[in-house]
C-alpha positions in Angstrom: -51.8 190.1 -167.1 -50.2 188.9 -170.1 -52.0 185.6 -171.2 -50.9 183.6 -173.9 -53.1 182.9 -176.3 -53.3 178.8 -175.4 -54.8 180.2 -172.1 -57.7 180.3 -174.1 -58.3 176.8 -173.5 -59.2 177.5 -170.1 -62.0 179.8 -171.4 -64.7 177.9 -171.0 -64.1 175.0 -168.5 -66.1 171.8 -168.5 -68.3 171.1 -165.7 -67.9 167.2 -165.8 -69.4 164.0 -164.4 -67.7 161.4 -162.7 -67.4 158.6 -165.3 -67.3 154.7 -164.0 -64.7 152.9 -165.0 -65.1 149.2 -165.5 -61.7 147.1 -165.8 -59.5 148.4 -168.3 -62.1 150.3 -170.2 -60.7 153.9 -171.1 -62.9 156.8 -169.7 -65.6 158.4 -171.9 -65.5 162.1 -172.5 -67.8 163.8 -170.4 -70.4 166.7 -172.4 -69.2 170.2 -171.5 -71.3 172.7 -170.3 -69.5 176.0 -170.3 -68.7 179.0 -168.4 -66.3 182.0 -169.2 -63.4 182.2 -166.6 -65.0 185.5 -165.3 -68.4 183.8 -164.7 -66.5 180.8 -162.9 -64.3 183.5 -160.7 -67.7 185.2 -159.7 -69.1 182.0 -159.1 -66.4 180.7 -156.6 -66.1 184.2 -154.7 -69.9 184.4 -154.3 -72.1 181.4 -154.8 -73.6 180.1 -151.3 -71.9 177.0 -149.6 -74.7 174.8 -149.1 -73.1 171.7 -148.1 -69.0 170.7 -147.1 -67.0 167.8 -145.9 -63.6 167.1 -144.9 -61.9 164.9 -147.5 -60.1 161.9 -147.0 -57.0 162.8 -148.7 -54.1 165.0 -148.4 -52.5 166.2 -145.0 -54.2 169.4 -144.9 -57.4 168.1 -144.8 -58.9 170.3 -147.3 -62.7 170.8 -147.5 -64.9 169.3 -150.3 -67.8 172.2 -150.8 -70.7 172.4 -152.6 -71.5 175.9 -153.9 -75.0 177.3 -155.8 -75.8 180.7 -157.0 -79.3 179.4 -157.6 -78.6 178.5 -161.2 -75.5 176.6 -161.2 -74.4 174.0 -158.4 -70.8 172.8 -158.6 -68.1 171.8 -155.9 -65.0 173.5 -155.0 -62.1 172.7 -152.9 -61.5 175.0 -149.9 -58.0 175.1 -148.5 -57.0 177.2 -145.3 -53.6 176.0 -144.6 -51.3 179.0 -144.4 -48.2 177.6 -142.2 -44.5 178.6 -142.4 -41.7 177.1 -140.4 -38.1 177.5 -140.3 -37.3 173.7 -140.0 -40.1 170.8 -141.0 -38.9 167.5 -139.6 -40.9 164.6 -141.9 -38.0 162.3 -142.6 -36.8 162.4 -146.1 -39.3 165.1 -146.6 -37.7 167.4 -143.9 -37.1 170.9 -145.1 -35.6 174.4 -144.2 -37.6 177.1 -145.1 -41.2 175.4 -145.2 -44.1 176.8 -146.2 -47.4 175.2 -146.7 -50.0 177.8 -148.0 -53.1 178.2 -149.5 -51.8 181.2 -151.5 -49.7 179.0 -153.6 -53.1 177.4 -155.2 -53.8 180.9 -156.5 -50.3 182.0 -157.6 -50.1 178.6 -159.6 -53.4 179.1 -161.3 -52.4 182.6 -162.5 -49.0 181.3 -163.5 -50.5 178.6 -165.4 -53.0 181.2 -167.3 -49.9 183.3 -168.3 -48.0 180.1 -169.5 -51.2 178.7 -171.5 -51.5 175.6 -169.7 -55.0 174.5 -169.7 -55.0 171.9 -166.7 -54.6 173.7 -163.4 -58.0 174.4 -162.2 -59.3 178.0 -161.5 -58.3 178.9 -157.8 -59.6 182.4 -156.2 -59.7 183.9 -152.6 -62.4 184.2 -150.5 -63.1 184.0 -146.7 -64.6 181.1 -145.1 -65.7 181.0 -141.8 -63.8 184.4 -141.4 -60.6 182.9 -142.7 -59.0 183.6 -145.7 -59.1 180.7 -147.9 -58.6 179.3 -151.5 -61.4 178.2 -153.3 -60.4 175.9 -156.5 -63.0 174.8 -158.9 -63.4 171.1 -158.1 -62.4 168.6 -160.8 -64.7 166.1 -161.3 -62.2 163.3 -162.3 -62.7 159.9 -163.7 -59.6 158.7 -161.4 -56.6 159.7 -160.2 -53.3 158.5 -161.2 -53.1 155.3 -159.2 -56.4 154.5 -161.0 -54.6 155.2 -164.2 -51.8 153.0 -163.3 -54.1 150.2 -162.3 -55.5 150.3 -166.0 -54.4 147.0 -167.8 -54.9 148.2 -171.6 -54.8 151.6 -172.9 -54.9 152.3 -176.3 -52.1 153.6 -178.3 -53.2 157.1 -178.7 -54.4 157.5 -174.9 -51.0 156.1 -173.8 -49.2 158.7 -175.8 -51.5 161.7 -174.5 -51.1 160.5 -171.0 -47.3 160.3 -171.5 -47.4 163.9 -172.9 -49.4 165.5 -169.9 -47.1 163.9 -167.5 -44.2 165.4 -169.1 -45.8 168.6 -168.8 -46.5 168.0 -165.1 -42.6 167.0 -164.6 -41.4 170.5 -166.1 -44.2 172.5 -164.2 -43.6 171.1 -160.9 -39.8 171.9 -161.6 -41.0 175.6 -162.4 -42.8 175.9 -159.4 -40.5 173.2 -157.3 -43.7 171.7 -156.1 -42.6 169.3 -153.0 -45.8 167.6 -152.8 -46.7 165.9 -156.0 -48.7 162.6 -155.6 -51.1 160.2 -157.1 -53.9 161.9 -155.0 -53.4 165.4 -156.6 -53.1 164.2 -160.4 -56.3 163.8 -161.5 -57.4 162.4 -165.0 -60.5 163.3 -166.7 -62.7 161.5 -169.3 -61.0 163.4 -172.3 -57.7 162.0 -171.0 -56.3 165.3 -169.8 -54.3 165.4 -166.4 -55.4 167.9 -163.9 -52.7 169.4 -161.6 -54.3 170.1 -158.1 -53.1 171.1 -154.7 -50.0 173.7 -155.2 -49.8 174.6 -151.2 -46.3 173.1 -150.9 -44.7 174.6 -153.9 -43.0 178.1 -154.7 -39.8 177.5 -153.1 -36.8 180.1 -153.0 -34.4 177.6 -154.3 -32.8 177.9 -157.9 -32.1 174.1 -158.4 -34.0 171.4 -160.1 -35.3 168.9 -158.0 -35.2 165.8 -160.6 -33.5 167.4 -163.7 -33.4 163.5 -164.9 -37.2 163.6 -165.5 -37.1 166.5 -168.0 -36.6 164.6 -171.2 -39.6 166.1 -173.4 -41.6 169.3 -173.4 -44.7 170.6 -175.0 -43.6 173.2 -177.5 -45.8 175.9 -176.7 -45.0 175.5 -172.9 -41.3 176.0 -173.7 -42.1 179.0 -175.7 -43.9 180.5 -172.8 -41.7 180.1 -170.6 -39.0 181.7 -172.7 -41.4 184.7 -172.7 -42.0 185.0 -168.9 -40.9 188.1 -167.6 -40.5 189.5 -164.0 -43.5 191.6 -165.0 -45.4 188.7 -165.2 -44.3 187.5 -162.0 -45.3 190.7 -160.4 -48.9 190.0 -161.8 -48.7 186.4 -160.3 -47.8 188.1 -157.0 -50.6 190.7 -157.1 -52.1 190.5 -153.9 -49.5 189.0 -151.8 -49.7 185.5 -153.0 -45.8 185.2 -153.7 -43.1 187.1 -151.9 -40.4 188.6 -154.0 -37.8 186.1 -153.6 -40.5 183.2 -154.6 -41.2 184.9 -157.7 -37.4 185.4 -158.8 -36.8 181.8 -158.2 -39.1 180.8 -160.6 -37.7 183.1 -163.1 -34.3 181.7 -161.9 -35.6 177.9 -162.4 -37.2 178.8 -165.7 -33.5 179.7 -166.9 -32.3 176.7 -166.1 -35.4 174.5 -167.5 -34.7 176.4 -170.8 -31.1 175.6 -171.2 -31.8 172.0 -170.1 -34.0 171.6 -173.1 -31.8 173.6 -175.4 -29.0 171.2 -174.5 -31.3 168.0 -175.1 -32.6 169.5 -178.4 -29.0 170.2 -179.4 -27.8 166.6 -178.8 -31.0 164.5 -179.6 -32.7 166.8 -182.0 -36.0 168.7 -181.8 -38.3 165.8 -182.8 -37.0 163.5 -180.1 -37.4 166.4 -177.1 -40.4 168.5 -178.3 -44.0 167.5 -178.9 -47.3 169.1 -179.5 -50.2 168.7 -176.9 -53.6 168.5 -178.4 -56.1 170.3 -176.5 
């Protein structure tokens, strides 16, 4: 797999403690305890599940499980959903060719690694109760997006960092055509990083952009990484059956539209107004 150098930000990930918020006080950055990606994947795939509970948020009712290998104890999200319907009836969210699959969490993590995005948590496949599932590293968040919106005072530096992460999310969700972004799967940690979780309703086969009007700014490194994304990269994302050929091809088609969209914006507004650098 070709990993963009910026993916090293994902290298050691953080075992963070939840931060209690008081009024409009901003979250405090957690003290890091580091694991390599290889150690993290091994932990998710082999550590004993010592406790579990069904989470209240999310229509697929994912399970929050506590894992332990005798040395490290950490939680993971377990999602087993793997559903496909020719027609899905849900009012404005109705859809033809509907899919809701744990496999897309794994594909999303792999694609984020290639693109150097630091804020899609690791997700691996593991059998749980004799069923295949995605186990995703649990993000101990200070708040979800609803909590961030309720903050009455946010410093200018924090507001700018949050804005940059939101713009990264808008581009990411168009690239994978995520149909289920909501406040509950937008998690903010104490260092004002937006973690994007739950991609089970992504990777549609349409090449159109859902909300191109939201694409007003983009991280330079992210845009450059999208330009370099190849069919061979998408084959690596697919490896193991996590995407179909059509789903992988659609990512590249949407990539082309996104890149052209931003190149047109840069031509009319100027690079400084469109591109930014997201500090890790």
